C-alpha positions in Angstrom: 33.8 2.4 14.3 30.2 2.1 15.1 27.2 1.2 12.7 23.6 1.4 13.4 21.2 -0.8 11.5 17.5 -0.3 11.4 15.7 -3.6 10.7 12.6 -2.3 8.6 12.1 -5.4 5.9 8.6 -6.4 7.0 5.7 -6.2 6.2 4.4 -4.9 9.4 0.7 -7.1 9.0 -0.4 -7.0 12.4 -0.8 -3.2 12.0 -4.2 -3.9 9.3 -2.6 -0.5 7.5 -2.6 0.3 3.5 1.1 0.2 4.6 3.8 -1.2 6.0 4.1 0.5 9.5 7.5 1.6 9.1 6.1 4.2 6.6 3.5 5.2 8.9 3.1 8.9 9.7 4.6 9.3 13.4 5.7 12.5 14.9 7.6 14.7 12.6 8.3 12.1 9.7 7.5 8.4 9.7 7.9 5.8 12.0 11.3 4.6 10.1 12.8 8.0 10.0 11.9 8.4 13.8 14.3 5.1 14.2 17.0 5.8 12.1 17.6 9.5 13.0 19.3 9.2 16.5 21.7 7.4 15.0 22.4 10.1 12.0 22.4 12.6 15.4 24.3 10.6 17.7 28.3 11.8 18.2 29.7 7.9 17.7 27.8 6.3 15.3 30.0 6.7 12.2 27.2 5.0 9.7 23.9 4.0 9.7 22.4 0.6 7.3 19.1 0.5 7.0 17.8 -2.9 5.1 14.7 -2.5 3.2 12.3 -5.2 1.6 13.7 -8.8 -0.3 11.5 -7.5 -3.3 12.2 -4.0 -3.4 8.5 -2.4 -2.7 8.3 1.3 -2.0 12.2 1.4 -3.1 11.5 5.6 -3.5 10.3 5.3 0.1 13.8 3.8 1.7 15.7 6.2 -1.0 13.9 9.5 0.3 14.1 8.6 3.7 18.0 7.9 3.8 18.7 10.9 1.9 16.6 12.7 4.5 19.1 11.6 6.7 22.1 12.5 5.1 21.1 16.0 5.0 21.2 15.7 8.5 24.1 14.2 9.7 26.1 14.1 6.9 27.2 10.6 7.2 26.8 7.9 5.2 23.3 5.9 4.9 23.6 2.6 3.1 20.6 0.8 1.7 20.4 -3.4 1.5 17.9 -5.6 0.7 16.6 -8.0 3.3 15.4 -11.4 2.8 12.2 -13.4 3.9 12.9 -13.9 7.8 13.8 -11.4 10.1 17.2 -13.3 10.8 18.0 -13.2 6.8 17.5 -9.9 7.4 19.5 -9.0 9.8 22.4 -11.2 7.8 22.5 -9.1 5.5 22.5 -5.9 7.7 26.1 -7.7 9.0 26.8 -8.5 5.3 26.8 -5.1 4.1 28.7 -4.0 7.6 31.6 -6.8 6.2 31.4 -5.0 2.8 32.8 -1.1 4.7 35.1 -3.0 6.5 36.6 -4.3 3.1 35.9 -0.9 1.6 37.3 1.3 4.4 40.0 -1.6 4.7 39.8 -2.4 8.7 39.1 -5.3 11.3 35.7 -6.4 11.9 37.0 -7.3 15.1 37.1 -3.0 15.9 33.5 -2.7 14.5 30.8 -2.5 16.6 27.0 -3.0 15.3 24.1 -1.8 17.2 20.9 -3.5 15.5 17.9 -1.9 16.1 13.9 -2.7 15.4 13.0 -0.1 12.5 9.5 -0.1 14.5 11.1 1.4 17.5 10.7 4.7 16.8 11.1 6.0 20.2 15.2 5.5 20.8 17.3 7.9 22.3 20.8 8.8 22.7 21.0 7.7 26.4 20.1 3.9 25.2 23.0 4.1 22.3 25.3 5.4 25.2 24.7 2.6 26.5 25.3 -0.1 24.2 28.5 1.8 23.2 29.7 1.7 26.7 28.6 -1.9 27.0 30.6 -3.1 24.0 33.9 -1.5 25.5 34.1 -4.4 27.8 31.9 -7.2 26.4 31.3 -8.4 22.9 27.1 -8.7 23.5 25.0 -6.4 25.1 21.1 -6.6 24.8 18.8 -3.6 25.6 15.9 -5.0 28.0 13.9 -3.1 31.1 12.4 -4.9 34.2 9.3 -6.7 33.7 6.2 -4.6 35.3 3.8 -7.2 34.5 3.2 -10.3 36.6 3.8 -13.4 34.7 2.9 -17.0 34.9 4.2 -19.7 32.6 2.3 -22.9 31.1 3.5 -26.1 29.9 3.6 -26.2 25.7 1.2 -28.9 25.7 -1.4 -26.2 26.7 -0.7 -23.6 24.3 -3.5 -23.9 22.7 -5.7 -23.1 25.7 -3.6 -20.0 26.3 -7.0 -17.7 27.8 -9.1 -20.4 29.1 -10.0 -19.5 32.7 -9.4 -20.8 35.5 -5.6 -21.3 34.3 -4.7 -24.7 35.4 -1.1 -25.9 35.5 0.4 -22.9 35.3 3.6 -21.3 37.1 4.2 -18.2 38.3 7.9 -16.6 37.6 9.2 -14.5 39.8 8.6 -10.8 38.7 12.2 -9.1 39.7 14.1 -11.4 37.9 12.1 -11.0 34.2 13.3 -8.4 31.5 10.9 -7.1 28.4 14.5 -7.2 25.8 14.4 -4.7 23.7 16.7 -3.0 20.7 19.2 -1.8 19.9 21.5 -5.3 20.4 24.7 -5.0 20.1 27.8 -6.7 19.3 31.2 -7.3 18.0 30.8 -7.0 14.5 32.9 -10.2 13.7 31.3 -11.6 17.0 27.6 -11.7 15.5 28.7 -12.5 12.0 30.3 -15.8 13.6 27.0 -16.7 16.0 25.2 -15.9 12.5 26.7 -18.4 10.7 26.5 -21.3 13.6 22.6 -20.2 13.1 22.5 -21.0 9.7 24.4 -24.2 10.1 21.8 -25.6 12.9 18.6 -24.0 10.5 18.2 -21.9 14.0 16.5 -18.2 13.3 16.0 -16.6 16.8 13.1 -13.7 18.0 16.5 -11.8 18.1 19.4 -11.3 17.6 20.4 -12.1 21.2 19.3 -15.9 20.9 21.3 -16.2 18.1 24.9 -15.1 20.0 23.0 -17.0 23.0 23.6 -20.7 20.3 26.5 -19.5 19.5 28.0 -20.1 23.5 28.3 -15.8 23.6 27.4 -14.4 26.8 25.1 -11.5 26.7 25.2 -8.6 29.2 21.9 -6.7 29.6 22.2 -2.8 29.5 19.5 -0.4 31.2 16.4 0.6 28.1 13.5 3.1 28.4 9.8 2.0 28.9 9.3 4.7 26.2 11.0 2.6 23.7 8.4 0.1 22.5 8.3 -1.6 19.6 4.9 0.0 17.0 2.7 -3.5 16.0 -0.8 -1.8 16.3 -2.4 0.7 15.3 -3.1 1.3 19.6 1.3 1.8 20.1 0.8 5.1 18.0 0.4 7.8 20.4 -3.0 9.8 19.6 -2.5 13.1 17.8 -4.7 15.9 19.3 -5.9 18.3 16.7 -8.2 21.7 16.6 -10.1 23.5 14.3 -12.2 26.5 13.2 -14.8 27.2 10.7 -16.4 30.0 9.7 -19.5 31.1 7.3 -22.3 33.3 6.4 -25.1 33.5 4.5 -27.6 36.0 3.7 -31.3 36.5 5.0 -34.3 36.8 2.2 -37.8 36.5 1.8 -39.7 32.5 0.7 -36.9 30.2 1.8 -36.9 28.1 5.3 -34.3 28.9 8.2 -32.5 25.5 8.7 -29.6 25.2 11.6 -27.8 22.7 13.1 -30.6 20.7 11.2 -33.4 22.4 12.9 -36.0 24.4 11.0 -36.8 27.4 13.2 -40.1 29.8 12.4 -38.8 32.5 10.5 -39.8 35.3 8.2 -36.6 35.0 6.7 -34.4 31.8 5.6 -30.8 31.4 4.9 -29.8 31.8 0.8 -27.4 29.1 -0.6 -26.9 26.7 -3.0 -27.6 23.8 -0.6 -30.2 24.3 2.4 -27.5 27.1 3.5 -27.2 26.0 7.1 -24.3 27.8 8.4 -23.9 26.8 11.4 -23.1 23.3 10.2 -21.3 24.3 7.9 -18.5 26.0 9.5 -19.0 22.8 11.9 -17.8 21.3 8.4 -15.2 23.5 7.8 -13.5 23.3 11.5 -13.6 19.1 11.4 -12.3 19.7 7.8 -9.5 22.2 8.2 -8.9 19.9 11.7 -7.9 16.7 9.6 -6.2 18.6 7.5 -8.9 17.8 4.5 -9.4 20.8 2.9 -12.9 22.9 3.0 -16.5 22.9 2.4 -16.0 24.4 -0.5 -13.6 21.6 -1.9 -15.6 18.6 -1.4 -19.5 20.1 -2.0 -19.3 22.6 -4.2 -21.9 25.0 -5.4 -21.1 24.6 -8.8 -22.3 20.8 -8.5 -26.3 20.2 -9.0 -26.2 17.1 -6.8 -25.7 19.7 -3.9 -28.5 21.7 -4.7 -30.8 21.6 -2.0 -28.0 19.8 0.3 -28.9 18.3 3.6 -26.1 20.1 5.2 -26.8 17.1 8.1 -26.6 14.4 5.7 -22.9 16.6 4.3 -21.7 16.6 7.8 -22.3 13.0 8.5 -19.9 12.9 4.7 -17.6 15.4 6.1 -17.2 12.7 9.2 -16.1 9.8 7.1 -13.5 12.3 5.3 -11.6 12.6 8.1 -11.0 8.8 8.4 -10.1 7.4 11.7 -10.1 11.0 13.6 -12.5 10.8 16.5 -14.3 13.9 17.3 -13.6 14.9 21.2 -15.7 18.2 21.2 -17.4 21.1 19.0 -18.9 24.1 20.3 -20.4 26.8 17.4 -21.8 30.1 17.9 -24.9 31.5 16.1 -24.7 34.8 15.2 -28.0 36.8 14.0 -30.6 39.1 15.8 -33.7 37.5 15.3 -35.8 35.0 16.0 -34.6 33.8 19.4 -33.0 30.7 19.0 -33.2 29.7 22.8 -35.7 27.4 22.6 -34.0 25.5 19.5 -30.4 25.2 20.5 -31.0 21.1 22.7 -32.7 20.2 19.0 -29.3 21.4 17.3 -27.1 19.5 19.3 -29.0 16.6 19.0 -28.7 16.6 15.4 -25.0 17.5 15.5 -24.4 14.6 17.7 -26.5 12.2 16.1 -24.7 12.8 13.0 -21.0 12.6 14.2 -21.8 10.1 16.1 -21.4 11.5 19.1 -22.7 12.0 22.7 -24.6 15.2 23.5 -22.1 16.4 25.6 -19.5 16.7 23.2 -21.5 19.2 21.4 -22.1 22.8 22.2 -24.3 25.4 20.6 -24.9 28.9 21.7 -27.0 31.5 20.0 -26.0 35.5 20.2 -27.0 38.8 18.5 -24.1 41.8 17.8 -26.7 44.3 19.7 -27.7 45.5 16.3 -24.6 46.6 14.9 -23.1 45.0 11.1 -24.7 43.2 9.2 -26.2 40.5 11.4 -27.7 43.4 13.5 -29.3 44.5 10.4 -31.2 41.4 10.1 -29.5 40.9 6.9 -27.5 37.9 7.2 -26.7 35.0 9.8 -23.0 34.3 10.9 -21.4 31.0 12.6 -18.1 30.2 13.6 -17.0 26.5 14.7 -13.8 24.9 16.2 -13.1 21.9 17.1 -11.2 18.9 18.7 -10.3 15.8 17.1 -8.0 13.1 18.2 -6.9 10.4 16.2 -4.0 8.5 14.1 -2.9 10.0 10.4 
């Protein structure tokens, strides 16, 4: 029997996010589901154990994840609470595996367990295959990749001055002998449970399961990992998401109104009618940005039934949109203004400058252009002005 244990009991404080990192959006689901799904989809994994926080926080999230994995695979996905330290959580997962053995009447020596970090969301079938194959011959295997960086080691007494330059009293470590440890780290169930008993007796917690095994005198064999199988620790470890959006707006031309386009007053006998300053081009851009970020539209955030937006400066509203889309960064925007008159070419640079300043980007990331419809349609008849905007943003949800 083969069991995948996914340890997801940590709080992920270095992520500096509102929720633990295993709950953050990743690819098409969450970090945790992506970390566990390869076990669910692998034909040789029989069950999955997910270790959850000791205090029971976010229980609904873990239950939902377990149900989603069960639907994908038809396999049993069991939840068990972890402990204060990682070693306590791993031990809880191993205890659950022991319960499974008793429930099914099988020997722990016949069970392979693959212990995986819930923050490693890019596990592959190949890595699981190599771990299982390794356990056909050895009692303990550890996923690892050769170091691609040169390394140095310093004495323990010098740890507080680690980044003081020049580096004094440090030694080069031969890179070809260095490996970066990953998960899963895999074992015969009876072997790793005995190792954790030894570690408890000696008051040793260790930073990973392989070190616990070695403390108990168990030889650990390395199996090939993959560089993409990295641990998500900070926000920078989550790949940037590229999104696009488009916006369209129309306003009627009427007498006795100022014509404002991209925050720029344009001399004209007619101006645009609207609840705010009726800056049609900026409105189209705001809709594009909100659409790209999945945040609705300007009607949702700035309804024309709200008196506080009467006569509002649309450039200020654009600044508010930038706050609404949060961590997303504007890559570039393109705005097309469609009108017969007046001629807008003399004002384009001022428009770009206004938009760039409001979005806190360079003018090179902003394009504004104007066109006519050759006197066709409502714009050709000078009844109104239309604007189309598109944008690209990048960031993390």
